[in-house]
Steps between C-alpha positions, in 0.01 A plus 500: 500500500499464123558143384531363147419131447574295191276193493258687726187331366639151553448238769747666739495861386124543538495349849799711602330817373179429692679430827733799470199727448328350803808550718561859395136602531486353850801715593374809313812496284509633147544235232498507119528172309578483129491178299745475213333333203532440128125542452360837604142366476561229760233481770614633836359638827397865489751600767797359308667694219623335181817576306623335179863422434501768230376753756764383749768585244382863497361573845667720759284358778676404820459160666624421851492123439488279191374142533603295196288186463454472122577159353326209329420200721787253498269200545232601250628285210785271389846650476556497126780723373240756393334487842834549676563809290153629585554442872825694487366785288192543720733576790783681327304752292289646785806515723700679230220756466502558876878538504485754215242699698717489812811608309341816360296594810623802689324379817599136539278239669599411852466127432457250217342172607550252218348157463685173468435142611650227714591332172816711532642232732454219247413143594651420842256249648437524874808712576394808703562813292520857632582827329873433547486155336653422164328368189502220245482601137190416298252695287299629797819631663614676184158657448490632855864606510487694173191682629663576834827620350312737272296644788818554702614754240267745676767528770725666240253790511507506880170312546501224766365165380314224683469173307210276609538129418149364515395141566170337399232753594187346653154649448193358322470811280788385282851362484562129541219450753247664269592252226481200732164570663287359218670158472523467878133592541418232242689245707774446244772701673802313622865470579769590247775244455638359824345780706817560704602813310494816711271789405593845629180702501356820644141614546402798289408686817853457633657583163312829502576562866868427450524726194345789693730424797807511274397830343424669831819369660722626222327833463585551866856370466599608152705801610727292726692175494237271652415362155788256529543152648520135402249569226710774338579470129821604328480807279752714317444795736413594856122514452346219706322200351344209687305182430206347688355151468123543495412155629325372810720362780342154472558328167297187421553186297279444198342211690406730791380769259276247323349352816446841664330642191281191467396519864419872468276425201364177654606307191704180455856518366562146378659585167873524431661644189824304454822686429544358150154624401567847638819517293310384193222756556710802594851434372774709663237699692417185699792587729264750667277209601750221561799670661466670834651802675502586870534877489477681834405866570794569729546867405131578550493338841829661603350838404201435724223399262240279671317257272121506521469155339820308574351154431344368181183399687455857622555635149209288378264556793555874546409638160415858584624683191 
């Protein structure tokens, strides 16, 4: 298999690449991974090829699968107007480059897996949300929806699309947990606001496992009609498109998250950051911390994926990757 990955060197892309290599080597299957990058001098493993966006615009190389993960972190800084534009551009421009490549390729990819986030559903509190649920409009929804709608244009070229809406990814190497480890280890970690808000999370091991599961499933099914169901998305043609929630089946409240993380680190969690202070510190972006979402991985489970770390405690205690 030849796979092209945008955002390949990132928190998710690098872990995905390592695990995919391990799986294919164990099965004696041929695999070629290429990371799509803006910087050709970027450090990378010797067994991974690099391709710039300029090279993508000219290459005639064939890819069986494209995994589109490029995008600036939504929680990395306050949502000023300039930051919102940056967040959108960091998703739109790489996706447009991939679509242009697909459109002119004589041998089309068999699947485009494109990133998104559970922010697509908007703020809906503790209401259980599956792939067939509706949304509430806010900035996070618009950001995710614009990205998804752009990726779905690949179906106009006959390329099936799988959208992956990712929750909070848990692993100490990075993401939210990586940022929280220092204050929690210092004993100054604590609850955010009232602590009742729901956090829909997934371990990085399960995110990677689910992404590989989705790719293998749809490579097997892509010539027939099995790529349809309650997670199907509307397109302007007959090429199938689906969405998966990449979240663990057991969401937690912020209170439970705080106490479980503190217990794992053997540190107290007495502090509380009140809601008004979070709004003052983070502005509109504070909705990511204050307002909860209970997003469930119904499509993944219906398809037969078995979570390795279905509980938050397991995700902390079983750090193997």
